[in-house]
A tleap script that builds the chain and sets N, CA, C and O, in Angstrom:
source leaprc.protein.ff14SB
mol = sequence {
  NASP GLY VAL ARG GLN LYS GLU ARG PHE ASP
  ASN GLU GLN MET ILE ASP GLN LEU GLU ALA
  LYS ILE ARG ALA LYS ALA ALA MET MET ASP
  GLU SER ASN ARG ILE THR VAL ASN LEU LEU
  GLU CLYS
}
set mol.1.N position { -20.419 11.239 31.166 }
set mol.1.CA position { -21.774 12.212 31.085 }
set mol.1.C position { -21.825 12.040 28.938 }
set mol.1.O position { -21.073 11.782 27.998 }
set mol.2.N position { -23.212 12.391 29.211 }
set mol.2.CA position { -23.454 12.508 27.443 }
set mol.2.C position { -22.563 12.871 26.374 }
set mol.2.O position { -22.226 12.214 25.390 }
set mol.3.N position { -22.057 14.680 26.938 }
set mol.3.CA position { -21.478 15.112 26.710 }
set mol.3.C position { -19.881 14.695 25.570 }
set mol.3.O position { -19.537 14.712 24.388 }
set mol.4.N position { -19.232 14.281 27.257 }
set mol.4.CA position { -18.140 13.775 26.888 }
set mol.4.C position { -18.077 12.066 26.118 }
set mol.4.O position { -17.063 11.680 25.535 }
set mol.5.N position { -19.118 11.352 26.232 }
set mol.5.CA position { -19.480 10.115 24.977 }
set mol.5.C position { -19.862 10.976 23.465 }
set mol.5.O position { -19.612 10.331 22.447 }
set mol.6.N position { -20.447 12.381 23.271 }
set mol.6.CA position { -20.750 12.531 21.946 }
set mol.6.C position { -19.425 13.070 21.517 }
set mol.6.O position { -19.002 12.822 20.388 }
set mol.7.N position { -18.797 13.748 22.311 }
set mol.7.CA position { -17.064 14.258 21.545 }
set mol.7.C position { -16.284 13.222 21.720 }
set mol.7.O position { -15.068 13.414 21.725 }
set mol.8.N position { -16.643 12.316 21.846 }
set mol.8.CA position { -15.027 11.205 21.780 }
set mol.8.C position { -16.282 10.387 20.447 }
set mol.8.O position { -15.587 10.406 19.432 }
set mol.9.N position { -17.361 9.889 20.130 }
set mol.9.CA position { -17.669 9.730 19.100 }
set mol.9.C position { -17.404 10.813 17.857 }
set mol.9.O position { -17.156 10.399 16.725 }
set mol.10.N position { -17.458 11.856 18.084 }
set mol.10.CA position { -16.951 12.699 17.100 }
set mol.10.C position { -15.532 12.697 16.426 }
set mol.10.O position { -15.171 12.856 15.260 }
set mol.11.N position { -14.853 12.453 17.620 }
set mol.11.CA position { -13.122 11.792 17.285 }
set mol.11.C position { -13.096 10.831 16.739 }
set mol.11.O position { -12.372 10.873 15.744 }
set mol.12.N position { -13.822 9.429 17.015 }
set mol.12.CA position { -13.588 8.760 16.350 }
set mol.12.C position { -14.020 8.501 14.814 }
set mol.12.O position { -13.987 7.440 14.191 }
set mol.13.N position { -14.386 9.631 14.436 }
set mol.13.CA position { -15.296 9.383 13.278 }
set mol.13.C position { -14.681 10.578 12.525 }
set mol.13.O position { -15.036 10.360 11.367 }
set mol.14.N position { -13.927 11.771 12.521 }
set mol.14.CA position { -12.579 12.077 12.593 }
set mol.14.C position { -11.365 11.430 12.242 }
set mol.14.O position { -10.642 11.613 11.263 }
set mol.15.N position { -11.241 10.542 13.321 }
set mol.15.CA position { -9.732 9.887 12.938 }
set mol.15.C position { -10.449 8.972 12.193 }
set mol.15.O position { -9.711 8.903 11.210 }
set mol.16.N position { -11.497 8.114 11.933 }
set mol.16.CA position { -12.156 6.986 10.261 }
set mol.16.C position { -11.968 7.929 9.484 }
set mol.16.O position { -11.374 7.392 8.549 }
set mol.17.N position { -12.105 9.228 9.193 }
set mol.17.CA position { -11.807 9.548 8.096 }
set mol.17.C position { -10.365 10.284 7.956 }
set mol.17.O position { -10.475 10.597 6.770 }
set mol.18.N position { -9.174 10.747 8.313 }
set mol.18.CA position { -8.234 10.821 8.536 }
set mol.18.C position { -7.448 9.572 7.856 }
set mol.18.O position { -6.659 9.638 6.913 }
set mol.19.N position { -7.847 8.465 8.542 }
set mol.19.CA position { -7.556 6.959 8.101 }
set mol.19.C position { -8.351 6.760 6.596 }
set mol.19.O position { -7.644 6.523 5.617 }
set mol.20.N position { -9.260 6.822 6.496 }
set mol.20.CA position { -9.426 6.467 5.068 }
set mol.20.C position { -8.413 7.373 3.961 }
set mol.20.O position { -7.789 6.757 3.097 }
set mol.21.N position { -8.301 9.041 4.082 }
set mol.21.CA position { -7.691 9.485 3.495 }
set mol.21.C position { -6.534 9.405 3.660 }
set mol.21.O position { -6.050 10.195 2.849 }
set mol.22.N position { -5.377 8.721 4.470 }
set mol.22.CA position { -4.339 8.348 4.480 }
set mol.22.C position { -4.568 6.966 3.713 }
set mol.22.O position { -3.893 6.824 2.693 }
set mol.23.N position { -5.292 6.096 4.011 }
set mol.23.CA position { -5.468 4.722 2.919 }
set mol.23.C position { -5.442 4.915 1.480 }
set mol.23.O position { -4.856 4.264 0.615 }
set mol.24.N position { -6.288 6.067 1.381 }
set mol.24.CA position { -6.532 6.423 -0.129 }
set mol.24.C position { -5.068 6.924 -0.761 }
set mol.24.O position { -4.568 6.660 -1.854 }
set mol.25.N position { -4.502 7.853 0.484 }
set mol.25.CA position { -3.179 8.386 -0.609 }
set mol.25.C position { -2.123 7.488 -0.366 }
set mol.25.O position { -1.023 7.644 -0.895 }
set mol.26.N position { -2.401 6.489 0.453 }
set mol.26.CA position { -1.293 5.100 0.436 }
set mol.26.C position { -1.819 4.279 -0.882 }
set mol.26.O position { -1.050 3.441 -1.352 }
set mol.27.N position { -2.673 4.414 -1.295 }
set mol.27.CA position { -2.807 3.265 -2.331 }
set mol.27.C position { -2.338 4.132 -3.481 }
set mol.27.O position { -1.455 3.680 -4.211 }
set mol.28.N position { -2.787 5.199 -3.687 }
set mol.28.CA position { -2.437 6.063 -5.165 }
set mol.28.C position { -1.011 5.599 -4.993 }
set mol.28.O position { -0.634 4.805 -5.855 }
set mol.29.N position { -0.178 5.915 -4.098 }
set mol.29.CA position { 1.594 6.344 -3.716 }
set mol.29.C position { 1.966 4.574 -4.001 }
set mol.29.O position { 3.061 4.249 -4.459 }
set mol.30.N position { 0.749 3.407 -3.613 }
set mol.30.CA position { 1.283 2.292 -3.404 }
set mol.30.C position { 1.843 1.953 -4.711 }
set mol.30.O position { 2.973 1.466 -4.754 }
set mol.31.N position { 0.904 2.239 -6.219 }
set mol.31.CA position { 1.408 2.078 -7.623 }
set mol.31.C position { 2.550 2.173 -7.943 }
set mol.31.O position { 3.210 1.436 -8.675 }
set mol.32.N position { 2.939 3.424 -7.209 }
set mol.32.CA position { 4.524 3.648 -7.906 }
set mol.32.C position { 5.523 2.946 -7.036 }
set mol.32.O position { 6.535 2.335 -7.378 }
set mol.33.N position { 4.971 3.184 -5.699 }
set mol.33.CA position { 6.295 2.341 -4.461 }
set mol.33.C position { 5.781 1.116 -4.039 }
set mol.33.O position { 5.799 0.667 -2.893 }
set mol.34.N position { 5.290 0.571 -5.113 }
set mol.34.CA position { 5.093 -0.952 -4.784 }
set mol.34.C position { 6.589 -1.907 -4.305 }
set mol.34.O position { 6.728 -2.757 -3.425 }
set mol.35.N position { 7.443 -1.410 -5.173 }
set mol.35.CA position { 8.590 -2.490 -4.980 }
set mol.35.C position { 9.203 -2.004 -3.695 }
set mol.35.O position { 9.330 -2.676 -2.671 }
set mol.36.N position { 9.530 -0.874 -3.857 }
set mol.36.CA position { 9.860 -0.322 -2.129 }
set mol.36.C position { 8.909 -0.922 -1.290 }
set mol.36.O position { 9.795 -1.283 -0.514 }
set mol.37.N position { 8.015 -1.296 -0.823 }
set mol.37.CA position { 7.393 -1.192 0.011 }
set mol.37.C position { 7.288 -3.141 -0.019 }
set mol.37.O position { 6.869 -3.720 0.983 }
set mol.38.N position { 7.591 -3.696 -0.897 }
set mol.38.CA position { 7.992 -4.769 -1.206 }
set mol.38.C position { 8.696 -5.304 -0.373 }
set mol.38.O position { 8.301 -6.294 0.243 }
set mol.39.N position { 9.861 -4.773 -0.183 }
set mol.39.CA position { 11.625 -4.459 0.172 }
set mol.39.C position { 11.656 -4.442 1.568 }
set mol.39.O position { 12.416 -5.036 2.333 }
set mol.40.N position { 10.453 -3.459 1.865 }
set mol.40.CA position { 10.445 -3.082 3.206 }
set mol.40.C position { 10.018 -4.212 3.940 }
set mol.40.O position { 10.739 -4.709 4.806 }
set mol.41.N position { 8.946 -4.636 3.669 }
set mol.41.CA position { 8.095 -5.775 4.488 }
set mol.41.C position { 9.088 -7.057 4.769 }
set mol.41.O position { 8.922 -7.866 5.682 }
set mol.42.N position { 10.167 -7.081 3.790 }
set mol.42.CA position { 11.213 -8.446 3.967 }
set mol.42.C position { 12.041 -8.265 5.096 }
set mol.42.O position { 12.864 -9.127 5.403 }
savepdb mol mol.pdb
quit
């Protein structure tokens, strides 16, 4: 139904916004933690 579809769309938008915030925060932290991240990825 249309209502449920709109709800799912709103949720996807919220998730996109959260992901953008997390990525921005991760990018800021990445500057100081790049060495740690590189060690963890190996």
